[in-house]
C-alpha positions in Angstrom: 122.6 77.7 134.1 124.9 78.0 131.1 127.7 76.3 129.2 131.0 75.0 130.6 134.0 73.3 129.0 136.4 71.1 131.0 139.8 70.0 129.7 138.3 70.0 126.2 140.2 68.8 123.2 138.4 69.7 120.0 139.2 68.6 116.4 138.4 66.0 113.8 138.5 62.2 113.4 139.1 61.2 109.8 139.7 57.6 108.8 140.7 56.6 112.3 143.1 59.5 112.5 142.7 62.3 115.0 143.6 65.9 114.4 143.5 68.0 117.5 142.8 71.7 116.7 142.5 73.1 120.2 143.5 71.4 123.4 143.0 71.8 127.1 140.3 74.4 126.8 138.4 75.3 129.9 135.8 78.1 130.1 132.4 78.9 131.4 129.5 81.0 130.0 126.9 81.9 132.7 123.3 82.9 132.3 123.0 86.5 131.5 126.5 86.8 130.2 128.0 87.6 126.8 131.4 86.0 126.1 133.5 86.7 123.0 136.2 84.5 121.5 138.9 86.5 119.8 142.1 85.5 118.1 143.7 85.1 114.7 142.3 83.1 111.8 143.1 79.4 112.2 143.5 79.6 115.9 140.7 77.1 116.6 137.7 79.4 117.4 135.3 77.8 115.0 136.3 74.3 115.9 135.8 75.1 119.6 132.4 76.6 119.0 131.3 73.7 116.7 132.2 71.3 119.5 130.4 73.4 122.1 127.4 73.4 119.8 127.4 69.6 119.6 128.3 69.7 115.9 131.5 67.9 116.7 132.2 65.3 119.4 134.9 66.2 121.9 138.2 64.4 121.4 138.8 64.6 125.1 137.2 66.3 128.1 133.5 67.4 128.1 131.0 70.2 127.4 128.4 70.7 130.1 125.0 72.2 129.4 123.3 73.4 132.5 125.5 71.1 134.5 124.9 68.0 132.4 127.5 66.4 130.2 126.1 66.9 126.7 127.3 63.5 125.6 124.7 62.0 127.9 121.9 64.2 126.6 119.6 63.4 123.7 119.4 65.7 120.7 115.9 66.9 121.6 116.9 68.0 125.1 119.9 69.8 123.7 117.8 71.6 121.1 115.4 72.8 123.8 118.3 74.5 125.6 120.9 75.4 123.0 120.9 77.1 119.6 123.8 77.8 117.3 124.5 80.1 114.4 127.6 78.9 112.5 129.4 80.0 109.4 128.0 77.1 107.4 126.2 78.4 104.4 122.7 77.1 103.5 120.9 77.4 100.1 117.4 76.1 100.6 115.3 76.0 97.5 112.0 77.9 97.4 111.9 78.7 101.1 111.0 82.1 102.4 112.6 83.8 105.3 109.7 82.8 107.5 110.1 79.2 106.5 113.8 79.4 107.6 112.9 80.9 111.0 110.1 78.4 111.5 112.8 75.6 111.4 113.9 77.0 114.8 110.7 75.8 116.3 111.3 72.1 115.5 112.1 71.2 119.1 108.5 72.3 120.0 106.4 71.0 117.1 104.8 67.5 116.9 106.0 64.7 114.7 104.4 66.2 111.6 106.0 69.6 112.2 102.7 71.3 112.6 102.9 74.9 113.8 100.7 76.2 116.6 99.7 79.8 117.2 102.4 79.9 119.9 105.0 78.8 117.3 103.9 81.4 114.8 104.0 84.1 117.4 107.6 83.1 118.3 108.6 83.2 114.6 107.1 86.7 114.2 108.7 87.9 117.4 112.1 86.6 116.3 111.9 88.3 112.9 110.8 91.5 114.7 113.7 91.3 117.1 116.3 91.3 114.2 114.3 94.0 112.3 113.6 91.5 109.4 109.8 91.3 109.5 109.6 92.8 106.0 111.6 89.9 104.7 109.2 87.2 106.0 107.7 86.4 102.6 110.9 86.9 100.6 112.7 83.9 99.2 115.8 83.2 101.3 117.9 82.6 98.2 117.3 86.1 97.0 118.5 87.8 100.1 121.8 89.6 100.5 124.4 88.1 102.7 123.6 90.6 105.5 119.9 89.9 105.3 120.5 86.1 105.4 122.6 86.6 108.5 119.8 88.4 110.3 117.2 85.7 109.3 119.5 82.9 110.5 119.9 84.8 113.8 116.1 85.0 114.0 115.9 81.2 113.5 118.2 80.8 116.5 116.1 83.2 118.6 112.9 81.5 117.6 114.3 78.3 119.2 114.0 80.1 122.6 117.3 78.6 123.9 119.0 79.2 127.2 122.4 79.2 125.6 123.3 80.7 122.2 126.5 80.0 120.3 127.4 82.2 117.3 130.4 82.0 115.0 131.1 85.4 113.6 127.5 86.8 113.9 128.5 90.1 112.4 129.9 88.6 109.2 128.5 90.3 106.0 126.8 93.1 108.0 127.3 96.8 107.5 128.1 99.0 110.5 124.5 99.8 111.3 123.5 96.1 111.4 126.6 95.1 113.3 125.6 97.5 116.0 122.0 96.2 115.9 123.1 92.6 116.2 125.4 93.2 119.2 122.6 95.3 120.8 120.2 92.4 120.2 122.6 89.9 121.8 123.0 92.2 124.8 119.2 92.3 125.1 119.0 88.5 125.0 121.6 88.3 127.7 119.7 90.8 129.9 116.8 88.3 129.8 119.0 85.5 131.1 120.4 83.9 128.0 124.1 82.8 128.0 125.8 83.9 124.8 129.2 82.9 123.4 130.4 84.1 120.1 133.5 84.6 118.0 134.2 88.2 117.0 136.8 89.6 114.6 136.2 93.3 115.5 138.2 93.8 118.7 136.6 97.2 119.3 133.1 95.8 119.2 134.1 92.8 121.3 135.4 95.2 123.9 132.1 97.1 124.0 129.7 94.1 123.7 131.2 91.3 125.7 131.3 90.8 129.5 134.4 88.7 129.1 136.9 87.8 126.4 138.5 84.4 125.7 141.7 84.8 123.7 142.5 81.8 121.4 145.9 81.3 119.7 147.8 78.4 118.4 145.3 75.8 119.5 145.1 76.9 123.1 143.2 79.5 125.2 145.9 82.1 125.9 144.0 84.3 128.3 140.5 85.0 129.7 139.2 88.0 131.5 137.3 91.3 131.4 137.8 93.3 128.2 139.5 96.1 130.0 141.9 93.6 131.6 142.8 91.8 128.4 143.2 95.1 126.4 145.4 96.8 129.0 147.6 93.7 129.6 149.3 93.9 126.2 147.7 90.6 125.1 146.1 91.9 121.9 149.3 92.8 120.0 150.7 89.4 121.2 147.6 87.6 120.1 147.6 89.0 116.6 151.3 89.5 116.2 151.1 93.2 115.5 153.3 96.0 116.8 152.2 97.1 120.3 152.1 100.8 119.2 149.5 100.0 116.5 146.8 99.0 119.0 144.9 101.5 121.1 144.2 99.7 124.4 141.7 102.3 125.5 139.3 102.1 122.5 140.3 98.8 121.0 141.2 100.4 117.7 144.1 99.6 115.4 146.2 101.8 113.1 148.2 101.0 110.1 151.9 100.4 110.6 153.8 103.7 110.5 155.7 104.9 107.4 159.4 104.4 108.0 162.1 107.0 107.3 163.3 110.4 108.4 160.4 112.7 109.4 159.6 115.1 106.6 156.8 117.1 108.4 156.2 118.1 112.0 152.5 118.1 112.9 151.4 120.4 115.7 147.9 119.9 117.2 146.0 118.1 119.9 142.5 117.6 121.5 141.2 115.6 118.5 142.4 117.9 115.8 145.5 116.1 114.7 144.5 112.4 114.2 143.0 113.1 110.8 146.2 114.8 109.6 148.3 111.9 111.0 146.2 109.4 108.9 146.3 111.5 105.8 150.1 111.6 106.0 150.2 107.8 106.6 148.0 107.3 103.5 150.4 109.5 101.5 153.4 107.5 102.8 155.0 110.6 104.4 156.9 110.0 107.7 156.3 112.7 110.3 156.9 113.8 113.9 154.2 115.1 116.2 153.7 117.1 119.4 153.3 118.5 121.9 150.8 115.9 123.3 149.6 115.0 126.7 149.8 111.2 127.1 146.0 111.2 127.9 145.2 113.4 124.9 142.7 111.9 122.4 145.2 112.2 119.6 148.0 110.4 121.5 147.2 106.8 120.6 147.1 107.6 116.9 150.4 109.7 117.1 152.1 106.8 119.0 151.1 104.4 116.2 151.9 106.5 113.2 154.5 109.1 114.0 158.3 108.5 113.9 158.7 110.6 117.1 156.1 112.0 119.5 156.9 114.8 122.0 154.8 114.2 125.1 154.0 115.6 128.5 152.5 113.6 131.4 148.9 114.5 132.3 148.3 117.4 134.6 152.0 118.4 134.6 153.4 121.7 133.0 155.5 121.4 129.9 159.0 122.4 130.7 161.4 124.4 128.4 163.3 121.3 127.4 160.3 119.6 125.7 159.6 122.9 123.8 163.3 123.1 122.6 163.3 119.4 121.5 160.0 119.8 119.6 161.3 123.1 118.0 164.5 121.3 117.0 162.5 118.5 115.4 160.4 121.0 113.5 163.5 122.7 112.2 164.9 119.4 111.1 161.7 118.6 109.2 161.7 122.0 107.6 157.9 122.1 107.3 155.1 122.2 109.9 151.4 121.4 109.5 149.2 122.9 112.1 146.1 120.8 112.6 144.4 123.7 114.4 143.6 127.2 113.3 143.5 128.5 116.8 144.9 127.4 120.2 143.3 127.8 123.6 145.0 129.8 126.4 146.1 126.6 128.2 147.1 124.7 125.1 150.8 123.6 125.2 151.0 124.0 121.5 150.2 127.7 121.6 153.7 128.5 122.8 155.2 126.0 120.4 153.3 127.5 117.5 154.6 130.9 118.4 158.2 129.6 118.7 157.9 128.0 115.2 156.6 131.2 113.7 159.4 133.1 115.2 161.9 130.6 113.6 160.5 131.3 110.1 159.7 127.6 109.6 156.9 127.3 106.9 153.6 126.5 108.6 150.6 125.2 106.5 147.4 123.3 106.8 147.5 121.3 103.6 149.1 117.8 103.1 151.7 118.0 100.3 
């Protein structure tokens, strides 16, 4: 059960001319699985999903729904098994949110579109699932973009599909509702639904998806577990960003560092220093940082933003050489910011802080 693409070419036919947007695509989304498409704008994600959703005909290859070539299936059979939420905007006149969600029941209603109690129950359940029951009687045209997105997701849920395709389902949503949407999709998958979606937020894709499909330049560049994709160096290559700007552990990105000779040395670790690093970056001040264990929570941010980072491998003692190098860098900067007010007995920076104080280098806590 699920969705499968084999040697798929997706694109458009206009006036007897063919434009291939993505070629040679092969992937599978199994029952109970959430798969996220990631990649830069214009890479072909939307075209791929529209083709998978039967909104576009394949230019080559095939899409299989529960093992059957979709080109051989009638629209009603497809609608009973597959639902799609795309980025196409709708502006229905004088329709309530409930009316919109009821449209998801069309595969089940009779020729007159008459709703049964079973249909009404499915609509109410779908609105409740996306936490939009209070919007049932509200005109769809009056809703915010985020509210519309939740109602449209409820329409897809009301269709009771085995496969759901979503193009940027978190668009227009605030952080709370992004988390809710991804939690809802995980819940649907836990009940056996196959879910494939495009996602711009790499950190959320890492946390919400079972597998990632990386799309770039009209091809699938890589597929695998989020941890495999993130640790492989694929993400910086996929988005053409500096490797140091991406935190492969958490899926976060930082701004590109401020170039120039370091003006400030930042001392701190254990989660105290990242806020200082980012304040300095916002102020456009280049800086050096240390001493940090390479498994310290502040290390990814320092690696991305600092001109130079003085590091020690995990579980190994800091030797005299790293202290001397860090002290030399602090002297060269001429000013030190301590991100911590106190240091623990086993903190590498306790000794460095004392060495800096003995060298009469100004130490403060404020950003200039």
